[in-house]
KEPA-309594 format. One record per residue (C-alpha): x, y, z; residue in three letters; residue number from 0. Coordinates in Angstrom, 1 decimal. Each point is the difference from the previous one (the first is absolute). Last residue first. Example, Ala and Ser with C-alpha at 12.3 -4.5 7.8 and 13.67 -1.06 7.14 Angstrom:
BEGIN
<node <13.7 -1.1 7.1> 'SER' 1>
<node <-1.4 -3.4 0.7> 'ALA' 0>
This chain:
BEGIN
<node <-76.3 50.8 -9.6> 'ILE' 354>
<node <0.2 -1.3 -3.6> 'MET' 353>
<node <-1.0 2.8 -2.4> 'LYS' 352>
<node <1.5 3.0 1.9> 'GLU' 351>
<node <3.1 -2.1 0.8> 'MET' 350>
<node <0.5 -0.4 -3.8> 'GLU' 349>
<node <0.1 3.7 -0.6> 'ALA' 348>
<node <2.2 0.5 3.1> 'LEU' 347>
<node <2.5 -2.6 -1.3> 'LEU' 346>
<node <0.2 1.7 -3.4> 'LYS' 345>
<node <0.5 3.4 1.5> 'ILE' 344>
<node <2.7 -1.3 2.4> 'GLN' 343>
<node <1.9 -1.6 -2.9> 'THR' 342>
<node <-0.4 3.2 -2.0> 'ARG' 341>
<node <1.5 2.2 2.8> 'ALA' 340>
<node <3.0 -2.3 0.3> 'ARG' 339>
<node <0.6 0.0 -3.7> 'ASP' 338>
<node <-0.2 3.8 0.1> 'LEU' 337>
<node <2.5 0.1 2.8> 'ASN' 336>
<node <2.4 -2.3 -2.0> 'GLN' 335>
<node <-0.3 1.9 -3.3> 'GLU' 334>
<node <3.5 1.6 -0.1> 'PRO' 333>
<node <2.0 -2.9 1.4> 'ARG' 332>
<node <1.8 -0.7 3.3> 'CYS' 331>
<node <-2.4 1.9 2.2> 'THR' 330>
<node <0.0 1.0 3.7> 'LYS' 329>
<node <-3.2 1.5 1.1> 'TYR' 328>
<node <-0.1 3.7 0.9> 'TYR' 327>
<node <1.1 2.2 -2.9> 'ILE' 326>
<node <-1.1 -2.0 -2.9> 'ASP' 325>
<node <-0.7 3.0 -2.3> 'GLY' 324>
<node <-3.1 1.5 1.6> 'ASN' 323>
<node <-2.4 -1.7 -2.3> 'LEU' 322>
<node <1.6 -3.4 0.9> 'TYR' 321>
<node <-0.1 0.9 3.6> 'ASP' 320>
<node <-3.7 0.8 -0.2> 'ALA' 319>
<node <-0.6 -3.3 -1.9> 'LEU' 318>
<node <1.7 -2.0 2.8> 'PHE' 317>
<node <-1.8 1.8 2.8> 'ARG' 316>
<node <-3.4 -0.1 -1.5> 'LEU' 315>
<node <0.4 -3.7 -0.8> 'ALA' 314>
<node <1.0 -0.6 3.6> 'GLN' 313>
<node <-3.1 1.7 1.3> 'GLU' 312>
<node <-2.3 -2.0 -2.3> 'TYR' 311>
<node <1.6 -3.3 1.2> 'THR' 310>
<node <-0.3 1.1 3.6> 'ILE' 309>
<node <-3.7 1.0 -0.5> 'VAL' 308>
<node <-0.9 -3.3 -1.9> 'LYS' 307>
<node <1.6 -2.3 2.6> 'ALA' 306>
<node <-1.6 1.9 2.9> 'GLY' 305>
<node <-3.3 -0.1 -1.9> 'MET' 304>
<node <0.1 -3.8 0.1> 'PRO' 303>
<node <0.7 0.1 3.8> 'LEU' 302>
<node <-3.0 2.3 0.6> 'LEU' 301>
<node <-2.4 -2.6 1.4> 'GLU' 300>
<node <2.6 -1.3 2.4> 'ILE' 299>
<node <0.6 3.6 1.2> 'GLU' 298>
<node <-3.7 0.5 0.4> 'ARG' 297>
<node <-0.4 -3.2 2.0> 'SER' 296>
<node <2.7 1.3 2.4> 'THR' 295>
<node <3.4 -1.6 0.0> 'LEU' 294>
<node <1.4 -1.9 3.0> 'ARG' 293>
<node <-1.9 -3.2 -0.5> 'GLU' 292>
<node <1.3 -0.1 -3.6> 'GLY' 291>
<node <3.6 0.3 1.1> 'CYS' 290>
<node <1.7 -3.3 -0.6> 'GLU' 289>
<node <-2.5 -2.0 -2.0> 'GLU' 288>
<node <-1.0 3.3 -1.7> 'LEU' 287>
<node <3.5 0.4 -1.5> 'TYR' 286>
<node <0.2 -3.6 -1.1> 'GLY' 285>
<node <-3.3 0.0 -1.8> 'LYS' 284>
<node <0.5 3.4 -1.6> 'ARG' 283>
<node <3.4 -1.1 -1.3> 'TYR' 282>
<node <-1.5 -3.1 -1.6> 'LEU' 281>
<node <-2.9 1.9 -1.5> 'ASP' 280>
<node <2.3 2.5 -1.5> 'TYR' 279>
<node <2.2 -2.7 -1.4> 'MET' 278>
<node <-3.0 -1.7 -1.6> 'LYS' 277>
<node <-1.1 3.4 -1.4> 'LYS' 276>
<node <3.3 0.4 -1.9> 'ASP' 275>
<node <-0.1 3.5 -1.5> 'PHE' 274>
<node <1.7 0.1 -3.3> 'SER' 273>
<node <3.3 1.1 -1.6> 'VAL' 272>
<node <1.7 -2.1 -2.6> 'LYS' 271>
<node <-1.9 1.6 -2.9> 'SER' 270>
<node <1.1 3.3 1.4> 'LEU' 269>
<node <3.5 -0.5 -1.3> 'ASP' 268>
<node <2.1 2.7 1.6> 'PRO' 267>
<node <0.1 -1.7 3.4> 'GLU' 266>
<node <0.9 2.7 2.6> 'ASP' 265>
<node <-1.9 -1.5 3.0> 'GLU' 264>
<node <1.0 -3.5 -0.9> 'ALA' 263>
<node <-2.6 -2.4 -1.3> 'ALA' 262>
<node <-3.0 -2.2 1.0> 'THR' 261>
<node <-1.3 2.6 2.5> 'SER' 260>
<node <-1.5 -1.4 3.2> 'ALA' 259>
<node <3.2 0.6 2.0> 'GLY' 258>
<node <0.6 3.7 -0.5> 'PHE' 257>
<node <-3.3 1.7 -0.1> 'ARG' 256>
<node <-1.3 -2.7 2.4> 'ILE' 255>
<node <2.6 0.9 2.6> 'ALA' 254>
<node <-0.6 3.7 -0.5> 'ASP' 253>
<node <-3.8 -0.5 0.6> 'GLY' 252>
<node <0.4 -1.9 3.2> 'PHE' 251>
<node <2.3 2.7 1.5> 'ASP' 250>
<node <-2.3 2.8 -1.3> 'HIS' 249>
<node <-3.1 -1.7 1.4> 'LEU' 248>
<node <1.7 -0.3 3.4> 'ALA' 247>
<node <-0.1 3.8 0.2> 'LEU' 246>
<node <2.7 2.2 1.4> 'GLY' 245>
<node <2.1 0.9 3.0> 'PRO' 244>
<node <3.7 -0.7 -0.6> 'MET' 243>
<node <2.4 -2.8 -1.1> 'VAL' 242>
<node <1.8 1.3 -3.1> 'THR' 241>
<node <3.5 -0.9 1.1> 'ASP' 240>
<node <-1.1 -3.4 1.3> 'LEU' 239>
<node <1.9 -2.0 -2.6> 'ASP' 238>
<node <-0.7 -3.5 1.4> 'ILE' 237>
<node <-2.9 -2.3 0.7> 'VAL' 236>
<node <1.1 -3.3 1.6> 'CYS' 235>
<node <-0.5 -3.7 -0.4> 'LEU' 234>
<node <-1.9 -1.0 -3.1> 'ALA' 233>
<node <0.1 -3.8 -0.2> 'LYS' 232>
<node <2.4 -2.0 -2.2> 'GLY' 231>
<node <0.7 -2.2 3.0> 'THR' 230>
<node <3.8 -0.2 0.0> 'ALA' 229>
<node <0.8 3.2 -1.9> 'GLU' 228>
<node <-2.3 2.1 2.2> 'ASP' 227>
<node <-1.5 2.7 -2.2> 'PHE' 226>
<node <0.8 3.7 0.4> 'LEU' 225>
<node <-2.7 2.4 -1.2> 'VAL' 224>
<node <0.8 3.4 -1.6> 'ASN' 223>
<node <0.7 -1.6 -3.3> 'SER' 222>
<node <-3.7 -0.9 -0.4> 'LEU' 221>
<node <-1.1 3.6 -0.1> 'LYS' 220>
<node <-1.9 1.6 2.8> 'THR' 219>
<node <1.6 3.4 -0.1> 'ASP' 218>
<node <-2.3 2.2 2.2> 'ASN' 217>
<node <0.6 -1.9 3.2> 'HIS' 216>
<node <-3.2 1.2 1.8> 'THR' 215>
<node <-0.7 0.6 3.6> 'VAL' 214>
<node <-3.7 0.8 -0.1> 'ARG' 213>
<node <-2.4 2.9 -0.5> 'ALA' 212>
<node <-3.5 -1.2 0.2> 'PRO' 211>
<node <-2.4 -0.6 -3.0> 'ILE' 210>
<node <-3.3 -0.5 1.8> 'ASP' 209>
<node <-1.2 3.5 -1.0> 'ALA' 208>
<node <2.9 1.5 -1.9> 'ARG' 207>
<node <-2.1 1.5 -2.8> 'ASP' 206>
<node <2.7 1.4 -2.3> 'ASP' 205>
<node <1.2 -3.5 -0.9> 'PHE' 204>
<node <-1.0 -0.1 -3.6> 'SER' 203>
<node <0.4 3.8 -0.6> 'LYS' 202>
<node <3.1 -0.1 -2.2> 'THR' 201>
<node <-1.5 -3.0 -1.9> 'TYR' 200>
<node <-2.6 2.5 -1.4> 'ALA' 199>
<node <2.8 1.3 -2.3> 'ALA' 198>
<node <-0.7 -2.9 -2.3> 'ARG' 197>
<node <-0.7 2.2 -3.1> 'VAL' 196>
<node <3.5 1.6 0.4> 'THR' 195>
<node <1.9 -3.3 0.2> 'LEU' 194>
<node <-1.3 -1.4 -3.3> 'PHE' 193>
<node <0.2 3.4 -1.6> 'GLU' 192>
<node <3.7 0.4 0.9> 'ILE' 191>
<node <0.8 -3.5 -1.3> 'GLU' 190>
<node <-1.8 0.7 -3.3> 'PRO' 189>
<node <1.9 3.4 -0.4> 'ARG' 188>
<node <3.4 -1.6 0.6> 'VAL' 187>
<node <2.3 1.1 -2.8> 'LEU' 186>
<node <-1.4 3.5 -0.3> 'HIS' 185>
<node <0.8 0.6 3.6> 'LYS' 184>
<node <3.7 -0.7 -0.5> 'ARG' 183>
<node <1.5 3.5 -0.1> 'GLY' 182>
<node <2.3 -0.6 3.0> 'ALA' 181>
<node <-1.6 2.7 2.2> 'ALA' 180>
<node <-3.6 -0.7 -1.0> 'ASP' 179>
<node <-1.1 2.8 2.3> 'GLU' 178>
<node <-3.7 -0.9 0.0> 'GLU' 177>
<node <0.5 -3.8 0.0> 'VAL' 176>
<node <2.5 0.2 2.8> 'ALA' 175>
<node <-2.4 2.3 2.0> 'LYS' 174>
<node <-2.8 -2.6 -0.5> 'SER' 173>
<node <2.3 -2.7 1.3> 'PHE' 172>
<node <0.9 2.0 3.0> 'GLN' 171>
<node <-3.6 0.6 0.7> 'ARG' 170>
<node <-0.8 -3.7 -0.4> 'TYR' 169>
<node <2.7 -0.9 2.5> 'ARG' 168>
<node <-1.6 2.5 2.3> 'ASN' 167>
<node <-3.3 -1.7 -0.3> 'ALA' 166>
<node <1.7 -3.4 0.5> 'THR' 165>
<node <1.5 1.0 3.3> 'ASP' 164>
<node <1.9 -3.3 0.5> 'HIS' 163>
<node <3.4 1.5 1.1> 'PHE' 162>
<node <-1.6 3.2 1.1> 'GLY' 161>
<node <2.8 0.7 2.5> 'PRO' 160>
<node <2.9 -2.5 -0.2> 'ILE' 159>
<node <1.2 -0.7 3.6> 'THR' 158>
<node <-3.5 0.4 1.5> 'GLU' 157>
<node <1.1 -0.5 3.6> 'SER' 156>
<node <-1.4 -2.8 2.1> 'LEU' 155>
<node <-1.5 0.5 3.5> 'THR' 154>
<node <-3.5 0.4 -1.4> 'GLU' 153>
<node <0.1 -3.6 -1.2> 'VAL' 152>
<node <-0.2 -1.3 3.6> 'PRO' 151>
<node <0.6 -3.7 -0.9> 'PHE' 150>
<node <-3.1 -2.2 0.6> 'ASP' 149>
<node <-0.2 -1.2 -3.6> 'ALA' 148>
<node <3.8 -0.4 -0.3> 'LEU' 147>
<node <0.0 -3.8 0.3> 'LEU' 146>
<node <-2.9 -0.3 -2.5> 'ASN' 145>
<node <1.5 2.3 -2.5> 'GLN' 144>
<node <3.3 -1.8 0.0> 'PHE' 143>
<node <-1.9 -3.3 -0.1> 'ARG' 142>
<node <-1.7 1.1 -3.2> 'GLY' 141>
<node <3.3 1.2 -1.4> 'PHE' 140>
<node <1.5 -3.4 0.7> 'ALA' 139>
<node <-3.0 -2.1 -1.0> 'LEU' 138>
<node <-0.3 1.9 -3.3> 'ALA' 137>
<node <3.7 -0.6 -0.6> 'SER' 136>
<node <-0.6 -3.7 0.5> 'GLN' 135>
<node <-2.8 0.1 -2.7> 'TYR' 134>
<node <2.4 1.8 -2.4> 'PHE' 133>
<node <2.7 -2.6 0.6> 'HIS' 132>
<node <-2.7 -2.7 -0.3> 'ASP' 131>
<node <-0.8 1.1 -3.5> 'PRO' 130>
<node <3.5 -1.0 -1.1> 'GLN' 129>
<node <2.5 2.2 -1.8> 'ASP' 128>
<node <-1.5 2.9 2.0> 'PRO' 127>
<node <2.5 2.7 -1.1> 'ARG' 126>
<node <2.9 1.7 1.8> 'ASP' 125>
<node <0.4 -2.9 2.5> 'TYR' 124>
<node <1.6 0.0 3.5> 'CYS' 123>
<node <2.1 -2.6 1.8> 'ILE' 122>
<node <0.8 -0.8 3.6> 'THR' 121>
<node <2.6 -2.1 1.8> 'ASP' 120>
<node <1.3 2.8 2.1> 'GLU' 119>
<node <-1.8 3.2 1.1> 'ILE' 118>
<node <2.7 2.6 0.1> 'PHE' 117>
<node <-0.4 2.2 3.1> 'ASP' 116>
<node <-0.8 3.6 -0.9> 'TYR' 115>
<node <2.1 3.2 -0.3> 'ALA' 114>
<node <-0.6 3.6 -0.8> 'ARG' 113>
<node <1.9 2.8 -1.7> 'TRP' 112>
<node <-0.4 3.7 -0.5> 'SER' 111>
<node <2.3 2.0 -2.3> 'SER' 110>
<node <1.3 3.4 1.2> 'GLY' 109>
<node <3.5 -0.3 -1.3> 'GLN' 108>
<node <1.4 -0.6 3.6> 'GLY' 107>
<node <-2.4 -2.9 0.5> 'ASP' 106>
<node <-3.5 0.0 1.4> 'THR' 105>
<node <-1.0 -3.2 1.9> 'PHE' 104>
<node <-3.5 -1.5 0.4> 'TYR' 103>
<node <-2.2 -1.5 2.7> 'ALA' 102>
<node <1.7 2.0 2.7> 'LYS' 101>
<node <1.8 -1.7 3.0> 'GLY' 100>
<node <3.3 1.8 -0.4> 'ASP' 99>
<node <1.6 -3.1 -1.3> 'ARG' 98>
<node <-2.6 -0.2 -2.8> 'ALA' 97>
<node <-3.0 -2.3 0.6> 'PRO' 96>
<node <-0.6 -3.2 -1.9> 'ILE' 95>
<node <-3.6 -0.2 -1.3> 'VAL' 94>
<node <-1.4 -3.5 -0.1> 'THR' 93>
<node <-2.3 -0.7 -2.9> 'LEU' 92>
<node <-3.0 -2.3 0.4> 'THR' 91>
<node <-0.7 -3.7 0.0> 'GLU' 90>
<node <3.5 -1.2 0.5> 'ARG' 89>
<node <1.1 1.6 3.3> 'ASP' 88>
<node <-3.7 0.1 1.2> 'PRO' 87>
<node <-0.3 -3.8 -0.2> 'ASP' 86>
<node <-3.6 -1.0 0.5> 'GLY' 85>
<node <-1.9 -1.2 3.0> 'GLY' 84>
<node <-3.0 2.4 -0.4> 'GLN' 83>
<node <1.1 2.3 2.8> 'GLU' 82>
<node <3.5 0.1 -1.5> 'LEU' 81>
<node <-1.4 1.2 -3.3> 'ILE' 80>
<node <-2.0 2.7 1.7> 'LYS' 79>
<node <3.0 1.3 2.0> 'LYS' 78>
<node <2.2 -0.1 -3.1> 'LYS' 77>
<node <-2.6 1.8 -2.0> 'LEU' 76>
<node <-0.2 2.9 2.4> 'PHE' 75>
<node <3.7 0.4 0.1> 'THR' 74>
<node <0.1 -0.2 -3.8> 'THR' 73>
<node <-2.7 2.7 -0.3> 'VAL' 72>
<node <1.5 2.5 2.4> 'ARG' 71>
<node <3.6 -0.5 -1.3> 'VAL' 70>
<node <-1.1 0.5 -3.6> 'ILE' 69>
<node <-2.1 3.1 0.7> 'ASN' 68>
<node <2.8 1.6 2.0> 'GLY' 67>
<node <2.4 -1.0 -2.8> 'MET' 66>
<node <-1.8 2.1 -2.6> 'LEU' 65>
<node <-0.7 2.9 2.4> 'LYS' 64>
<node <3.6 0.2 0.9> 'GLY' 63>
<node <1.2 -0.6 -3.6> 'PRO' 62>
<node <-2.0 3.1 -1.2> 'ASP' 61>
<node <-0.5 -0.2 -3.7> 'GLY' 60>
<node <-0.5 -3.4 -1.7> 'MET' 59>
<node <0.6 1.0 -3.5> 'ILE' 58>
<node <3.0 2.3 0.2> 'GLN' 57>
<node <0.8 -1.6 3.4> 'THR' 56>
<node <1.1 -3.2 -1.8> 'ASN' 55>
<node <1.0 -1.9 3.1> 'ILE' 54>
<node <3.5 -1.6 -0.1> 'ARG' 53>
<node <-0.6 -3.6 1.0> 'GLN' 52>
<node <1.9 -2.6 2.0> 'LEU' 51>
<node <-1.5 -3.5 0.2> 'ILE' 50>
<node <1.7 -2.3 2.5> 'TYR' 49>
<node <1.7 -3.3 -0.1> 'ARG' 48>
<node <1.3 -2.1 2.9> 'ARG' 47>
<node <3.1 -2.1 0.4> 'GLU' 46>
<node <0.9 -2.1 3.1> 'HIS' 45>
<node <3.4 -1.5 0.8> 'ASP' 44>
<node <1.0 3.0 2.2> 'GLY' 43>
<node <-2.1 2.9 -1.1> 'GLU' 42>
<node <0.0 0.5 -3.8> 'ARG' 41>
<node <-2.0 2.6 -1.8> 'PHE' 40>
<node <-1.4 -0.2 -3.6> 'THR' 39>
<node <-1.5 3.2 -1.5> 'CYS' 38>
<node <-2.4 -0.2 -2.9> 'VAL' 37>
<node <-0.2 3.5 -1.7> 'VAL' 36>
<node <-3.0 1.8 -1.3> 'THR' 35>
<node <-0.3 3.4 -1.7> 'ASP' 34>
<node <-3.7 1.1 0.2> 'ASN' 33>
<node <-2.6 0.5 -2.7> 'ILE' 32>
<node <0.3 -2.6 -2.7> 'HIS' 31>
<node <0.8 -3.2 2.0> 'GLY' 30>
<node <1.6 -3.1 -1.4> 'ASP' 29>
<node <3.6 1.2 -0.2> 'THR' 28>
<node <1.3 -1.5 3.2> 'ASN' 27>
<node <3.5 1.2 0.6> 'TRP' 26>
<node <2.4 -2.1 2.1> 'SER' 25>
<node <1.9 0.9 3.2> 'LEU' 24>
<node <2.2 -2.6 1.7> 'SER' 23>
<node <1.9 -0.8 3.2> 'ILE' 22>
<node <-1.5 2.6 2.4> 'CYS' 21>
<node <1.0 -0.9 3.6> 'GLU' 20>
<node <-2.2 -1.0 2.8> 'GLY' 19>
<node <-3.6 0.9 0.8> 'GLY' 18>
<node <-1.9 2.6 -1.9> 'PHE' 17>
<node <-1.3 3.0 1.9> 'GLN' 16>
<node <0.3 2.4 -2.8> 'PHE' 15>
<node <2.5 2.7 -1.0> 'ALA' 14>
<node <2.8 -2.3 -1.1> 'ASN' 13>
<node <-1.7 -0.9 -3.3> 'ALA' 12>
<node <-0.9 3.7 -0.6> 'ALA' 11>
<node <3.7 1.1 0.4> 'ALA' 10>
<node <1.2 -2.8 -2.3> 'ASN' 9>
<node <-2.5 1.1 -2.6> 'LEU' 8>
<node <1.1 3.6 0.2> 'GLN' 7>
<node <3.7 -1.0 -0.3> 'GLU' 6>
<node <-0.8 -2.2 -3.0> 'GLN' 5>
<node <-1.7 2.9 -1.7> 'THR' 4>
<node <-3.7 0.1 -0.8> 'ILE' 3>
<node <-1.0 1.7 -3.2> 'THR' 2>
<node <-2.4 2.9 0.5> 'ASN' 1>
<node <-3.7 -0.4 -0.2> 'MET' 0>
């Protein structure tokens, strides 16, 4: 996306229904997709912070559909949280409308912006430094699924078509192997063979009997959960950009792929990478504590397959991008996508033995 000018930023900050006068704008560099600014407004003696984001429409597509999904889901969540005696202002995101009443604002350069309340006194974690962090995230995503179990999923737009279409991801991988655009195929023949002989994973969820479409988050990593600083408990699921119809198995699987690994996703030393069965069991326990009664018996039975399919799918994507010359995922070194693919391959091989 283009660089944001100060004039553009000021226009966006004044386009939403914030109270009072803007006294500071500070960049938040934690995110990788959208440009995020923390805005502080003062009204009398009271100061209040908001999150202002420029939406990356190159990835997210139509901002109207995107924000339509987020508004529908957060409105539904607030009602459910209130019914259960919770705090809807802290336990889900609050969309701040633009001055014209819309859920987003388009500036003079064609960029789309949105705004949320800043949830104070919270913290998030990139990695589960303590097992309880991962357990708490399981409770958070399980509760997210539980609260939305009655949501009319057919009213949501598919903001990223085919996001978890594993068969299509395999076709894209096969095309990358065939074309060998970056001339790297000869370097990764064992990895190609590993993924090719496991093509049956593309059909794992073809039989949708007792596997209903649900509201899914589709990016269930630990850093997308806010924790209450005072209690240390998981408080709020954030980053709702990829909320759309999907399978709970994919959400469960992606959390496991990320959180039950002993190393970073791009760890070059595979001796450090392994599948932590204890962390898997801990997450499964927390997830089912919150939404087990909402899932079908078939979904519960297939949770291990959810972890395998998502790990396989991500390996396909990383290796395809490596073969294509690193054109999709951001890289900071030449072999990074290959390292990413290899970590997923090792995790999958160990999952196949343990779950």
